[in-house]
Structures are given as C-alpha cells and as structure tokens.
Backbone bond lengths (Angstrom), bond angles and torsions (degrees), N, CA, C in turn:
res aa  C-N    CA-C-N  psi(-1)  N-CA   C-N-CA  omega(-1)  CA-C   N-CA-C  phi
1 M - - - 1.445 - - 1.535 110.54 -
2 F 1.340 116.34 -46.88 1.459 120.70 -179.37 1.527 110.72 -61.08
3 N 1.338 117.49 -40.60 1.470 120.88 179.75 1.524 111.42 -61.37
4 K 1.341 117.86 -39.74 1.461 120.87 178.79 1.523 110.73 -64.51
5 I 1.328 116.80 -41.91 1.475 120.74 179.22 1.527 109.70 -65.79
6 A 1.311 117.47 -43.90 1.463 121.40 -179.20 1.529 110.75 -64.00
7 L 1.325 117.21 -44.25 1.465 120.76 179.71 1.524 111.42 -66.56
8 T 1.318 117.21 -39.40 1.464 120.67 178.21 1.523 110.52 -65.35
9 T 1.316 117.70 -43.12 1.466 121.97 178.17 1.523 110.31 -62.11
10 L 1.320 117.22 -44.11 1.460 121.65 179.35 1.526 110.70 -62.88
11 A 1.320 117.21 -44.30 1.467 121.13 -179.52 1.529 111.26 -63.97
12 V 1.309 117.73 -45.51 1.463 121.29 -179.26 1.522 110.81 -66.94
13 S 1.321 118.04 -41.80 1.465 120.30 -178.39 1.523 111.93 -69.25
14 S 1.325 118.17 -26.33 1.464 119.57 179.39 1.519 111.19 -68.32
15 F 1.344 118.39 -26.98 1.451 121.22 177.02 1.526 111.62 -77.37
16 A 1.312 118.37 -18.50 1.459 122.15 -177.08 1.523 112.68 -90.47
17 V 1.330 118.26 -6.79 1.456 121.42 -177.98 1.520 109.36 -73.37
18 P 1.344 118.64 124.37 1.459 120.21 -179.31 1.530 111.14 -72.35
19 A 1.329 115.96 154.62 1.461 120.34 176.07 1.523 108.39 -68.38
20 I 1.310 115.59 139.35 1.460 120.42 -178.69 1.525 108.73 -102.84
21 A 1.314 116.42 119.55 1.461 120.89 176.04 1.515 108.11 -79.01
22 G 1.305 116.26 153.66 1.443 119.48 176.97 1.511 112.53 148.78
23 P 1.320 116.11 -153.93 1.466 120.26 -174.98 1.526 112.49 -72.45
24 Y 1.342 114.76 152.70 1.464 120.98 177.45 1.520 109.49 -154.91
25 V 1.327 116.33 169.01 1.464 124.19 174.50 1.525 107.25 -118.93
26 N 1.331 117.10 135.10 1.453 121.80 -179.88 1.528 109.15 -131.97
27 V 1.329 116.95 117.02 1.462 122.42 174.39 1.520 106.32 -111.46
28 E 1.336 115.80 122.07 1.463 120.71 -173.29 1.521 109.85 -138.55
29 T 1.328 116.74 136.44 1.461 122.22 177.87 1.519 109.36 -120.27
30 S 1.324 116.53 135.01 1.460 121.13 175.54 1.522 109.23 -137.33
31 S 1.327 116.02 142.35 1.465 122.41 179.16 1.517 109.23 -119.06
32 K 1.335 116.51 150.87 1.457 121.48 -179.52 1.525 110.24 -116.87
33 F 1.335 113.78 136.21 1.460 122.14 177.86 1.525 108.53 -133.91
34 A 1.322 117.22 149.18 1.460 123.96 167.65 1.525 104.91 -121.04
35 G 1.315 116.33 101.32 1.462 120.24 -170.61 1.520 108.25 67.82
36 T 1.320 116.99 -119.73 1.471 120.49 176.74 1.525 111.62 -103.10
37 D 1.338 117.06 4.30 1.463 121.84 -178.70 1.528 110.21 -87.16
38 Y 1.334 116.60 108.81 1.467 123.17 178.01 1.517 109.54 -75.22
39 S 1.345 117.72 135.82 1.461 119.24 178.31 1.521 114.00 -114.10
40 K 1.373 118.24 -43.63 1.462 118.28 -179.20 1.524 111.26 -167.99
41 T 1.324 114.83 164.33 1.463 123.29 172.67 1.517 108.41 -128.03
42 A 1.327 115.84 135.58 1.471 121.43 177.37 1.522 108.27 -121.18
43 T 1.318 116.04 133.88 1.459 121.87 176.38 1.521 108.36 -121.60
44 D 1.344 115.27 121.04 1.463 121.89 -179.86 1.519 109.74 -98.59
45 F 1.311 115.59 136.62 1.469 122.96 174.82 1.530 106.26 -118.84
46 F 1.326 116.60 84.59 1.450 121.55 -170.35 1.519 112.59 -106.38
47 V 1.330 114.27 148.54 1.458 123.71 168.69 1.524 105.04 -114.25
48 G 1.328 116.82 136.56 1.446 118.19 -175.72 1.509 113.77 -143.28
49 Y 1.303 113.82 179.10 1.460 122.28 176.88 1.523 107.58 -140.18
50 E 1.328 116.52 135.80 1.452 121.10 176.28 1.513 109.83 -129.24
51 G 1.325 114.95 153.26 1.455 119.71 -179.66 1.507 110.63 -163.87
52 E 1.302 114.65 -171.69 1.455 119.71 178.85 1.517 109.83 -146.52
53 V 1.322 114.70 149.28 1.452 123.08 174.98 1.529 105.58 -134.63
54 G 1.309 116.69 105.88 1.468 120.05 -175.58 1.513 110.52 62.61
55 T 1.328 117.59 -121.11 1.470 121.71 179.87 1.522 112.12 -94.56
56 L 1.331 117.63 2.61 1.459 122.54 -179.39 1.524 110.46 -95.13
57 D 1.335 117.61 121.36 1.464 123.14 170.87 1.526 107.20 -100.70
58 Y 1.337 117.78 140.01 1.454 120.71 -178.47 1.518 110.57 -139.97
59 F 1.360 115.67 162.12 1.451 120.77 173.03 1.520 109.05 -150.57
60 I 1.320 115.25 156.29 1.456 123.23 171.68 1.528 105.99 -143.10
61 E 1.330 116.68 133.45 1.465 120.15 -179.04 1.517 109.70 -147.94
62 G 1.315 115.81 153.04 1.453 119.65 179.16 1.510 111.97 -167.00
63 G 1.332 114.70 167.97 1.451 121.23 -179.84 1.516 110.12 155.26
64 P 1.327 116.72 -163.88 1.464 119.47 -179.84 1.530 112.03 -75.39
65 S 1.324 114.92 144.20 1.459 122.51 175.15 1.523 107.46 -126.35
66 M 1.326 116.52 121.27 1.463 121.66 -178.78 1.526 108.77 -100.04
67 T 1.341 116.51 119.24 1.456 122.21 179.62 1.518 109.44 -108.95
68 T 1.330 115.92 131.06 1.453 122.20 178.51 1.528 108.02 -121.93
69 P 1.336 117.82 102.40 1.461 119.59 178.62 1.529 111.31 -77.31
70 D 1.328 115.62 160.38 1.462 121.33 177.02 1.529 109.01 -61.38
71 N 1.327 116.91 125.90 1.471 123.19 -179.86 1.522 112.69 55.08
72 G 1.348 116.34 34.87 1.457 119.72 -178.54 1.514 111.81 -130.55
73 V 1.306 114.99 -174.51 1.451 122.63 -179.49 1.525 109.09 -98.72
74 S 1.320 116.82 135.14 1.466 121.13 178.60 1.516 110.63 -65.95
75 E 1.319 115.15 144.85 1.455 121.62 179.14 1.529 107.92 -135.03
76 T 1.328 116.93 137.13 1.459 121.81 176.99 1.521 108.53 -112.47
77 V 1.348 115.21 126.03 1.463 121.10 -176.50 1.525 109.16 -133.31
78 P 1.338 118.27 156.66 1.468 120.01 173.97 1.529 110.17 -71.02
79 A 1.335 115.93 143.57 1.468 121.10 -179.05 1.516 109.27 -152.09
80 G 1.318 115.99 168.51 1.460 119.42 178.65 1.510 112.38 -170.28
81 K 1.329 115.23 170.77 1.462 122.78 179.03 1.524 109.27 -144.25
82 V 1.316 116.12 148.93 1.460 123.06 168.81 1.521 106.81 -132.82
83 G 1.317 116.03 148.45 1.451 118.26 -179.63 1.509 112.03 -162.97
84 F 1.328 114.65 168.08 1.456 120.22 177.89 1.520 109.39 -151.07
85 S 1.306 115.52 162.50 1.460 121.98 170.55 1.519 108.29 -144.25
86 V 1.327 114.94 148.14 1.457 121.87 179.90 1.516 107.61 -130.39
87 K 1.320 115.64 128.75 1.456 119.89 176.06 1.525 107.08 -83.92
88 A 1.345 115.74 106.74 1.463 120.99 -176.79 1.523 111.70 -71.89
89 N 1.318 116.34 -38.28 1.461 121.81 175.08 1.527 108.63 -157.66
90 K 1.301 117.01 -166.77 1.466 121.74 -175.45 1.533 112.79 -58.25
91 H 1.322 117.59 -31.72 1.462 121.48 -174.06 1.528 114.61 -112.91
92 L 1.330 118.33 -15.41 1.455 121.69 -169.60 1.524 112.32 -114.61
93 K 1.333 115.47 130.24 1.457 122.20 178.79 1.532 108.40 -128.16
94 V 1.323 117.49 133.39 1.458 123.84 178.23 1.528 107.74 -111.25
95 Y 1.347 116.93 135.00 1.465 118.85 -177.73 1.523 111.18 -139.75
96 A 1.338 115.84 159.18 1.464 122.37 177.71 1.521 109.31 -152.66
97 E 1.345 115.63 153.61 1.464 121.51 -178.77 1.526 109.32 -148.84
98 L 1.318 116.19 142.07 1.460 123.31 174.01 1.517 107.54 -123.80
99 A 1.334 116.77 127.65 1.466 122.09 179.74 1.518 109.58 -121.60
100 A 1.327 116.68 150.21 1.464 121.28 178.32 1.515 109.69 -148.32
101 S 1.335 115.89 144.50 1.465 121.09 170.04 1.520 107.10 -131.03
102 F 1.311 115.86 140.89 1.454 121.88 -170.47 1.521 109.65 -111.47
103 E 1.325 114.30 87.90 1.457 121.41 -176.95 1.524 110.35 -88.18
104 E 1.326 116.74 162.72 1.456 121.91 -174.69 1.530 112.59 -62.14
105 D 1.337 117.15 -43.94 1.460 119.68 -175.65 1.534 113.96 -95.11
106 Q 1.352 117.54 -28.31 1.464 119.46 -178.61 1.522 110.06 -159.74
107 N 1.324 116.23 131.81 1.461 120.85 176.38 1.526 109.65 -76.02
108 S 1.343 115.88 149.68 1.462 121.15 177.66 1.522 108.88 -119.43
109 Y 1.332 116.07 140.93 1.455 121.73 -179.96 1.518 109.45 -131.21
110 G 1.308 116.40 151.09 1.452 120.94 176.63 1.510 110.22 -147.58
111 T 1.318 115.98 151.39 1.458 121.24 177.66 1.519 109.31 -128.53
112 K 1.311 114.84 156.60 1.454 121.99 175.15 1.520 106.74 -146.58
113 A 1.316 116.50 135.93 1.458 120.99 176.26 1.517 108.01 -146.78
114 G 1.312 116.58 148.32 1.444 118.21 -179.75 1.504 113.39 -169.63
115 V 1.306 113.19 176.27 1.448 123.00 178.05 1.525 106.73 -130.29
116 K 1.324 116.60 133.16 1.458 121.24 179.47 1.524 108.85 -119.95
117 Y 1.329 116.00 124.84 1.460 121.27 177.94 1.523 108.14 -109.51
118 S 1.311 117.25 124.44 1.471 122.80 178.79 1.522 109.67 -107.34
119 F 1.303 115.90 136.25 1.476 120.78 -179.67 1.499 111.92 -87.29
C-alpha cells in the first residue's frame, strides 16, 4: 500500500516540476540533398543557453561544426545560432532563428522564420 502511495506521489509531483531555463548541450546532424544527389553532412557540437523574458523565449548556442562534403575532406569550423519565439496568443507562436558558420574562405549564414498554430 505504501509503495503505491509513494509511486503515485512521485508520478504526480514530476508533472508539477517547472522547466528550468539555462545551459544545455545540443548535438545535431543534418545532410543536404538535391534530388538524389548527396552534397554534404554537417554535425554541430553546441553548448547553449536558453531563457525567457515575459512571453519571449530565446536561445543562443555555439561551438564546433564538422562538415563532411561528398567525396571531400572533413572540415571543423566555429558556428552558432540565436533565436527567439513569442507566444502571440493561446494557439499562435511566432519564431525566428539566425545561424552562422565561420569558414576559412567564406562565412555562411542562414535564417529561419515561421508561425506555428496549435489546435
């Protein structure tokens, strides 16, 4: 009987724990294709920080990014991302992200923006 009460209390209390903003580690791999033609794979080994200010959620992360092109030599370069999202209302969220990698011959930049509607 005591074990059931203890397990139930533990299960219920685990749902009440708030999310903790702060530092994190993010390892992410992405590959690029044009049709069936493979061009490269990039693996990011990032350390980041996330938080919130009012209704604004934000993050910043960076670290080494290893790129392996098709039939090429792997290269590791510094890279990073910053982003935010704002909950416009109960169902609508607006977000944006800026990414950069700092390669020897040319820097690369990317953007992402969107709107997410939840039912």
